[in-house]
C-alpha positions as CSV (number, residue, x, y, z in Angstrom):
1,M,-10.5,8.2,-15.4
2,S,-10.9,4.5,-14.0
3,E,-12.6,3.3,-11.3
4,H,-9.4,3.1,-9.0
5,Q,-8.5,6.6,-9.8
6,R,-12.3,7.8,-8.6
7,R,-12.0,5.9,-5.4
8,T,-9.5,5.9,-2.4
9,L,-6.9,3.4,-2.0
10,G,-6.5,1.6,1.3
11,G,-6.6,-1.7,3.0
12,V,-4.1,-4.4,3.2
13,L,-2.2,-5.0,0.1
14,C,0.3,-7.9,-0.4
15,P,3.7,-7.3,-2.0
16,V,4.1,-10.5,-3.6
17,V,7.2,-12.4,-3.7
18,T,8.8,-13.7,-7.2
19,P,8.9,-17.2,-7.0
20,F,12.0,-18.8,-9.0
21,T,13.1,-22.3,-10.2
22,S,16.3,-23.6,-9.3
23,D,17.7,-22.1,-12.5
24,E,16.8,-18.9,-11.3
25,A,13.7,-18.4,-14.2
26,I,10.6,-17.2,-12.7
27,D,7.9,-20.1,-11.6
28,R,4.5,-18.6,-13.2
29,D,2.6,-21.7,-11.7
30,A,4.1,-20.8,-8.1
31,F,3.5,-17.2,-8.6
32,L,-0.1,-17.3,-9.6
33,A,-1.1,-19.9,-6.6
34,N,0.5,-17.4,-4.2
35,V,-1.5,-14.6,-5.8
36,R,-4.7,-16.8,-5.4
37,A,-3.9,-17.7,-1.8
38,H,-3.4,-13.9,-0.7
39,L,-6.8,-13.0,-2.3
40,S,-8.3,-15.9,-0.7
41,D,-6.9,-14.2,2.6
42,G,-9.3,-11.3,2.1
43,V,-6.4,-8.6,1.1
44,H,-7.5,-5.6,-0.6
45,G,-5.0,-5.9,-3.5
46,I,-1.9,-7.2,-4.9
47,V,1.5,-5.5,-5.6
48,V,4.3,-7.1,-7.8
49,A,7.8,-5.9,-8.5
50,G,8.3,-4.3,-5.0
51,S,10.8,-4.7,-2.4
52,S,9.6,-8.5,-1.5
53,G,9.4,-9.2,-5.0
54,E,13.0,-9.0,-5.6
55,A,12.4,-5.9,-8.1
56,A,16.0,-4.9,-8.6
57,L,16.8,-8.2,-9.8
58,L,14.1,-8.6,-12.4
59,D,14.6,-7.6,-16.1
60,E,11.9,-5.6,-18.0
61,D,10.0,-8.5,-19.8
62,E,9.8,-10.1,-16.4
63,R,8.1,-7.1,-14.6
64,G,5.5,-6.8,-17.3
65,D,5.0,-10.7,-17.1
66,L,4.3,-10.5,-13.5
67,V,1.7,-7.6,-14.4
68,G,-0.2,-9.4,-17.0
69,W,-0.2,-12.7,-15.3
70,A,-1.6,-11.0,-12.0
71,R,-3.9,-9.2,-13.7
72,D,-5.4,-12.6,-15.0
73,V,-6.4,-13.6,-11.6
74,V,-6.9,-10.3,-9.3
75,P,-10.5,-9.2,-9.8
76,P,-11.2,-5.6,-11.0
77,E,-12.6,-4.7,-7.6
78,R,-9.1,-5.3,-5.8
79,W,-6.2,-3.3,-6.6
80,L,-3.4,-4.3,-9.0
81,V,-0.2,-2.0,-8.2
82,A,3.1,-2.5,-10.0
83,G,6.5,-1.4,-8.5
84,C,8.2,0.9,-11.4
85,G,10.9,2.6,-9.7
86,G,13.9,3.2,-11.5
87,E,17.3,5.5,-11.5
88,S,16.2,7.4,-14.4
89,T,13.0,9.5,-15.1
90,R,12.9,8.1,-18.4
91,I,12.8,4.4,-17.6
92,V,10.2,4.9,-14.9
93,V,7.7,6.4,-17.4
94,K,8.8,3.7,-19.6
95,R,7.8,0.8,-17.1
96,A,4.5,2.6,-16.0
97,R,3.4,2.6,-19.8
98,E,4.2,-1.0,-20.0
99,A,2.5,-1.7,-16.5
100,S,-0.6,0.1,-17.9
101,R,-0.7,-2.0,-21.1
102,R,-0.6,-5.1,-18.8
103,G,-3.4,-4.1,-16.8
104,A,-2.1,-2.3,-13.5
105,D,-4.3,-0.1,-11.8
106,A,-1.6,2.1,-10.3
107,I,2.3,2.2,-9.9
108,L,4.5,2.5,-6.9
109,V,7.7,4.4,-7.4
110,V,10.8,4.4,-5.1
111,S,13.0,7.6,-5.3
112,P,16.1,7.2,-7.6
113,H,19.0,6.9,-5.2
114,Y,22.0,5.8,-7.0
115,Y,23.3,9.6,-7.3
116,L,22.4,10.0,-3.7
117,T,23.9,13.3,-3.0
118,A,22.3,14.9,-6.3
119,M,19.0,13.7,-5.0
120,T,17.9,17.4,-3.8
121,R,14.6,18.3,-3.4
122,D,14.4,20.1,-6.5
123,A,15.6,16.9,-8.3
124,L,13.2,14.7,-6.3
125,L,10.2,17.3,-7.1
126,A,11.4,17.4,-11.0
127,H,11.4,13.6,-11.1
128,F,8.0,12.9,-9.5
129,T,6.2,15.4,-11.1
130,R,7.4,14.4,-14.8
131,V,6.3,10.3,-13.7
132,A,2.9,12.0,-12.7
133,D,2.7,14.0,-16.0
134,D,3.8,11.2,-18.5
135,S,2.2,8.3,-16.5
136,P,-0.9,6.6,-17.8
137,L,-1.5,5.4,-14.2
138,P,-1.8,6.8,-11.2
139,V,1.4,7.1,-8.8
140,L,2.1,6.1,-5.5
141,L,5.2,7.5,-3.9
142,Y,7.4,5.1,-1.7
143,N,9.5,6.0,0.9
144,I,11.8,3.5,2.3
145,P,15.0,5.0,3.9
146,K,16.5,1.2,4.2
147,Y,16.8,0.7,0.7
148,A,16.8,4.4,-0.7
149,H,19.0,5.8,1.6
150,L,17.1,8.9,2.1
151,T,13.7,10.1,3.3
152,L,10.9,11.7,1.4
153,E,10.3,15.2,3.4
154,P,6.6,15.5,4.3
155,A,6.7,19.1,2.8
156,L,8.0,17.6,-0.6
157,V,5.3,14.9,-0.2
158,A,2.4,17.3,0.9
159,E,3.4,19.5,-2.6
160,L,3.5,16.3,-4.8
161,G,0.0,15.3,-3.2
162,K,-1.2,18.3,-4.8
163,H,-0.6,16.7,-8.3
164,E,-3.8,14.9,-9.6
165,N,-2.3,12.0,-10.6
166,I,-0.3,11.1,-7.2
167,I,-2.8,9.4,-5.0
168,G,-0.8,8.4,-2.2
169,L,2.4,7.2,-0.4
170,K,3.8,4.1,1.0
171,D,6.0,4.8,4.1
172,S,8.0,1.9,5.2
173,S,10.1,4.1,7.7
174,G,8.3,2.3,10.7
175,D,8.5,6.0,12.0
176,L,5.2,6.7,13.3
177,E,6.0,10.2,14.1
178,L,7.2,10.8,10.4
179,L,4.0,8.7,9.2
180,G,1.9,11.1,11.4
181,K,3.5,14.2,9.6
182,Y,2.9,12.7,6.1
183,V,-0.8,11.9,7.3
184,D,-1.1,15.7,8.7
185,L,0.2,17.6,5.7
186,A,-0.8,15.4,2.7
187,Q,-3.7,13.0,3.5
188,S,-6.8,14.0,1.6
189,E,-9.8,12.4,0.1
190,S,-7.4,12.2,-3.2
191,F,-4.4,11.2,-1.4
192,T,-3.9,8.2,1.1
193,V,-0.9,7.3,3.3
194,L,-0.2,3.6,3.6
195,T,2.4,2.2,6.2
196,G,4.7,-0.4,4.8
197,S,5.7,-1.5,8.6
198,G,3.8,-4.6,9.9
199,T,5.6,-3.8,13.1
200,T,3.7,-0.8,13.8
201,F,0.3,-1.5,11.4
202,H,-2.5,-1.1,14.2
203,P,-0.8,2.2,15.6
204,A,-0.3,3.5,12.1
205,L,-4.0,3.0,11.4
206,Q,-4.8,5.0,14.6
207,R,-2.7,7.9,13.5
208,G,-4.4,8.0,10.3
209,A,-2.9,5.7,7.8
210,R,-5.9,4.1,5.4
211,G,-4.0,0.9,5.2
212,G,-0.8,-1.0,4.8
213,I,1.5,-2.4,1.7
214,L,2.7,-5.4,4.3
215,G,5.4,-8.2,3.9
216,V,4.1,-9.9,6.9
217,A,0.8,-10.1,5.1
218,L,2.1,-12.6,2.6
219,F,2.4,-15.3,5.4
220,A,-0.1,-14.0,8.0
221,G,-2.2,-12.5,5.7
222,Q,-5.5,-13.3,7.8
223,I,-4.0,-11.7,11.1
224,A,-3.1,-8.4,9.0
225,T,-6.8,-8.1,7.8
226,R,-8.1,-8.6,11.2
227,I,-6.4,-5.8,12.5
228,Y,-7.2,-3.7,9.6
229,E,-10.9,-4.7,10.0
230,C,-11.0,-4.3,13.6
231,S,-9.4,-0.8,13.2
232,V,-11.5,1.0,10.7
233,G,-15.0,1.1,9.6
234,T,-18.3,2.3,11.1
235,G,-19.5,-0.6,13.6
236,R,-16.4,-2.4,13.4
237,A,-13.9,-1.0,15.5
238,D,-12.8,-3.6,18.0
239,G,-9.4,-2.1,19.4
240,A,-8.7,-5.0,21.8
241,T,-9.0,-7.7,18.9
242,A,-6.7,-5.5,16.8
243,R,-4.0,-5.0,19.4
244,R,-4.1,-8.6,20.1
245,A,-3.4,-9.4,16.3
246,Q,-0.8,-6.9,16.2
247,D,0.9,-8.9,19.1
248,L,0.6,-11.7,17.1
249,I,2.3,-10.3,13.9
250,T,5.2,-7.7,15.7
251,P,7.6,-10.5,16.0
252,L,7.0,-11.9,12.5
253,A,7.4,-8.6,11.0
254,A,10.2,-7.5,13.1
255,Q,12.4,-10.7,13.0
256,I,11.4,-12.2,9.3
257,V,10.6,-9.5,7.0
258,N,12.8,-7.0,8.6
259,G,15.6,-8.9,10.0
260,L,15.8,-11.7,7.4
261,G,14.5,-10.0,4.3
262,V,13.3,-11.6,1.1
263,A,15.0,-14.8,2.1
264,G,13.2,-14.9,5.3
265,I,9.8,-14.4,3.9
266,K,10.5,-17.0,1.2
267,A,11.3,-19.4,4.0
268,A,8.1,-18.5,5.7
269,L,6.2,-18.7,2.7
270,D,7.4,-22.5,2.6
271,Q,6.6,-23.2,5.8
272,V,2.8,-22.2,5.8
273,G,2.3,-24.2,2.5
274,R,2.9,-21.7,-0.1
275,R,5.7,-21.1,-2.6
276,G,8.4,-19.2,-1.7
277,G,11.6,-21.1,-3.0
278,P,14.9,-19.6,-3.5
279,V,16.2,-15.9,-3.8
280,R,17.7,-14.8,-7.0
281,S,21.8,-14.3,-6.8
282,P,23.2,-12.5,-5.4
283,L,21.0,-12.8,-2.5
284,L,22.0,-16.0,-0.7
285,P,19.4,-18.7,1.1
286,L,18.7,-18.6,4.8
287,S,21.0,-20.9,6.8
288,A,19.3,-23.7,8.4
289,S,19.6,-22.1,11.8
290,D,17.6,-19.2,10.7
291,A,15.1,-21.4,8.8
292,A,14.2,-23.2,12.1
293,R,14.2,-19.8,13.5
294,V,11.3,-18.8,11.2
295,G,9.4,-22.1,11.8
296,E,9.5,-21.5,15.7
297,L,8.4,-17.7,15.2
298,L,5.4,-18.8,13.0
299,R,4.6,-21.4,15.6
300,R,4.6,-19.0,18.1
301,A,2.4,-16.6,16.4
302,D,-0.2,-19.2,15.7
303,P,0.3,-23.0,15.5
304,N,-2.0,-23.1,12.5
305,L,-0.1,-21.0,10.4
306,T,2.3,-24.0,9.5
307,A,1.8,-26.3,7.1
């Protein structure tokens, strides 16, 4: 069993973007520069090929390359998680094996959802169980109703959480009541609930989440880590500072990450001196007015954010 399988997942993890050149090839240098910058913010891990990384638009070789490139710069004491969700159980297992070969510590798996009406409780239980049985890496479930158009029921998560190779859940619903049910039913020493919602990060930590995989941390990483450090840990609790930091990132998460999506996140990265660049087709770039709004939101949150 690896060191990461022995210790509890937690903290702030960055779901990194996939930078592209003008011809839509992956820009390796930009990707690595971003990963190094996120690590310098003090985050506890990196997630590649997630929703913010345009995972649905990547081919298999690109997914593997991103994991391998990230592993070259992510130190072993910090988490490297690979998004491996797919529409067939078989492809998820294949991606998990490749992620393991390229050096990932765990995989993040969204529910299959193309055949939505067929994704019954029994179908999802069988899918995630087989993935966990066959994956060489520990599995993090991914609840994101916005994209999957279904919600992982807390009782199902609790049952899956008993599997020795399923180590947690990322909940991007933004629903604190639902997150609380996950914590109450499933969280244990071996199973971690993380939030994917930057708008509710501090209250999610108060409710029992052990951290977050946060798109807003890509361009406001030091603020996100401040919330975490002031919310958890013996002798470090500072609720007033955590709430002030949460007030800073809430509009960024709500209007840039949630409102404008990947194009908004990439525009924000460009404006804070990191490497966002273009999105991959069929996604469209931001309008000039939306890009200006991103800049104004960043300046309101912290004048020092913009480059």
